[in-house]
N, C-alpha and C positions, 0 to 999 in steps of 0.2 A: 356209350357213355354220354351223359348229359353235358352239353357245352354250356359253360357258365360265363365265358368271356365273349363279349360282343365282337364279331369279326365282320369285315366288309369285303366282299368279293370285288376285285378291281377298284379298290377304294382310292379316293383322292389322297394326295399327300397331306400331311399336317398343315403345311403352308397353305394349301388350297382350302382346307377346312377352316383355317383361321380367316382367310380372305372371305369365304362364304359367310361366316358368322358376322363379319363386319358389314358385308353387303346386306344381309338380312336386317341388321340393326338399323342401317341407314334407311332402308325401305320402310321399316316400322316408324322410324322417326318422322319420315315425310308425311305419314298418315295424320299425325298430330301437329306437325310443324315445329316441334320443340321436344325437349326431353334430355335425359342423361346420356346423350350420344357420345360425348367425349370419353366417358367411363367405359361404354361398350366397346369403343375402338381400342382403348388401352388394354383391356383385359382379354381380348379375343384369343391371343396366343395361349394364355393360361387355360381358357375354357376348351380350346381345341385339344390341348394336351390332356386335360382331364377326361374329356369325353371320347377321344379317339386314340388314346394311348394308355391311360392309366386305369380307368374305371371299368367295373363289371356292371352290366345292366342289360335289360331286354326292352327294346323300343316298343314292342307289342304288348308288354306287360310291365308298365312302370312301377307297379306295386309288388313285383316279384320279391319274395322274402330274402333271397340270396344276393340282392343287389348291393352295390356300394351306394351309400347315401351322399348326396351333395346338398349342403345347406347354404343358402344364400342369405347371409346375415344382413348385408347391405341391400335391403329390399328395393331401393331406388335403382339398383343395377339390373332390375328385372328384364329390361329390354335386351340386355346382353345375354342373360340366361335363356330367355325365350329364343333368341337367335341360335344358341347352341342346341336347344331342344328341337328346334325346327331342322337344323342340320343333321341331328341324330335320328330324325324320323319319329320322334316321340310326339311332336305336335305337327300337324299338316302345314305345309308352307302357305297354303291359301289363307290360313287364319291370320297371317301377319297383317292383312288388310283390315282386320278388326281391332288392331292394337289400340287400347285406351278407350274404346267405346263401351256404352252400357251393354250389359249381357255378354261381353266378350270374355273368353277364357284367358285373355292376356291383359289384365289391368295394369295400370302404369306402375304400381308397386306390387311386388310379388306376394301372392296369397296362395297358400297350399290348398285351400278348398276349391280354387278355381282351375288350376293348371296342372295337367298331367306332368309328373316328373318334378314338381315343385314340392320340396319336402318340408318347408316351413314358411310362415308368413313373417317377412322381415321388415315390417314398417317401423318398428322401434329398434334403433341401432344398439349394438353392443350385446346382443343376445345369442347370436349364432354359435359362438364358441361355447357358451354355457350349455346350449342344447346339444351340441356335439359331445360334450363331456357326458351328459346323461345318456345319449344314444350309445356312445362307446361303452359305457358301463353295462347298459342293458344288453348289447350284443355279446359282450364277453360272458355275461351270466347265462346267456342262452347257448353258448358254445359256438356262436357264429364266427365265420372267418371274414365277414364283410367289414369293410372300412367305412369310416365317416370322414368325408371331406367337407371343409367349410371355408367359404370365402368371406373375408371382411375387409374393411377399408382402414387406412391409416387414421382417419378421423375417429374411428371407433376406439382407438387406443386412448382416447380421452376418458373412456368409460371405466368406472371401477369394476363393473361386472366382468369386463374382459380380463382384467388382471386376476380376479378371483378364479376365473375359469382356467387361466394359465397355471396358477398355483395348484388348483384341484387336479388338472390333467397330469401335471408332473407328479403329484403325490400318488395318484392311482396308477401311474406308469401306463398310460393309455396309448399303447403302441398301435392301436387301430384308428387313431385320430390323426389326420393330416390336414393342417390348417394352412391357408394361403392368405397373406395380408397384402393388399394392393397399396403400395406406397407411391402414390402419384403426387403427393405433397399439395393436395388441394381439397378443401372442404368449404362448406357454405360460408363460414366466417373468415376465410382467407387461407394462406398457406398452413398446412397441418402442423409443420414443425414450429411455426410461430404461435399458433393458437394454443398448443400444449406440446412442449418439447418432449420427444420420446426416445431420442438417441442417447446412448448407444443401444439400439434395439436388439441387435444380435447378442450382445453381452448380457443384457437383461434376461432374454429368453433362455440363454444357456444357464444362467444362474438358477432358473426355475426347473432345470432338469430336462429341457427340450433339446432334441436334435434340430439344428437350424442350418438352412442353406439360403444364402442371399444371392440373387441373380438379377440380371437384366430381364425383366418380365416381357420384353418385346423381342428377345433373342430366343427363337424356338428351340434351337439346340441346347441352349443353357437351361431353358425351362424343362425340357424333356429330361436332361441329366439330373435336375433337381428333384423331379418327381421320382425318378428311378432310385436316386440315392435315398430319398425319404422312405420309399417302400422297402429298400434293401437293408436299411440300418438294423443291425442285429441286436441293439440294446432295447430293453423293455422301457420305452419312453415315447411320449408324443412327439410329433414331427411338425416343423413349421417351415414353410417356404416364404421368404420375404422377397416379393417381386417389385422391383423398382420399374415403374412404367411411365409412359408419356401420354398424357391426356390427348385424345384426338388422333392417336397413332394411325398413320396411313393416309390421312387427309391433311396436307400441309397447312391450309389456311385455317383449319380448326386447331391444329397443333399450336399455332402461333397466337391464338386468342388469349388475352391476358386473364380473362375470367371465363371459364368454360365448365364450371361445376354443373350448371343447368343452363342450357343454351337454347336460343331460338334461332333457327336457320331460316333465312328468307326463302320464299317459294322458288326463286330462280337459282338458289344456291344448292338445292338438293342434287340436281343433275351435275352441277360442278363437282360436288363431293363424290358422287359415284364415278365420274370421269377421272378424278384425281386418284381415287382408290384403284381403278383399273390400270391407270398409267403406272402407279407404283408397283403393281403386280408384274408388269411387263418389263420393268427396268432392271 
C-alpha cells in the first residue's frame, strides 16, 4: 500500500523541530544582517506542527499531487517557511547560506517559481486565503482528499479580500481549508489592533460559518490540539486557528524590542541570539 503520510524514523520531537526551525531562521538572518526574524521566531511552533504533525507531503517530490498544500500569504514570513522546508528536507540545509542573494532559491519574499515547496508568491498581502478558497474548490471537484493550509497575519485582516474569502469559504462549506492567522499584534504601521480593530475575531469568524479555535501559538500542546480539532471537526465548514504569538519568541532580547516588525540585528548580536535560543531550550 502506498504511504501518503510523511513519517520520520527516530524523529525529533515537535519541540526539537520548532527549535531547529528557529535556529535555521536565525542563521539565514545572519547572512543578510536583517529581516523578518521576529515573525519567524513567533510562528515556528505552528510551522513545526503543520509540517511534522498535520500535513501530508513527500520531501523528495514537492509537487506530488496528493500533497496537502501550504500557502504562505504573508510572503515576508518566507524566512520562517524556508526554515521549515529545510527542516523537512525539502530544501537542503546548505542553501540557507544563500538566503536573499541574487540567483538564490531563497529570496527575501516568498516566490513560488523559485523555491521547492512554496505554493504561492505572497508579496501582495491579503491574497492567501482567496487562493486557498480557489484551491479548495478545485481539489473538491477533482475528488482529492488533500487539504489546503494557509498562513496569514493579523495585519492582513485590514484587507477586504480576506473577508470576501472568509465569506466565500463559509458559503462553499470548504472543509478542506484550514487557515491560521498569526495574531502577534504588530504590523509596519504599529499595533495591528490599533491600525484597524478586528476583535472580537472569533465571533466574527463564527458568524461566517467557520470552525474556530483560538490558542497560544507558542504553546506546542495547544497548537497540536487545535490542528487536531480542526481536522476532526465533523461539520462541512472551513476551519480557522487563531494563534496568539509573541514576536521574537525564544530570544528574550528580541522579544523585548518595542519595534521588531523588520529588524536589524548587529553583527555581534547573532551569536547572542543563538546562545539565548540554546539556553531556552535547556531550561
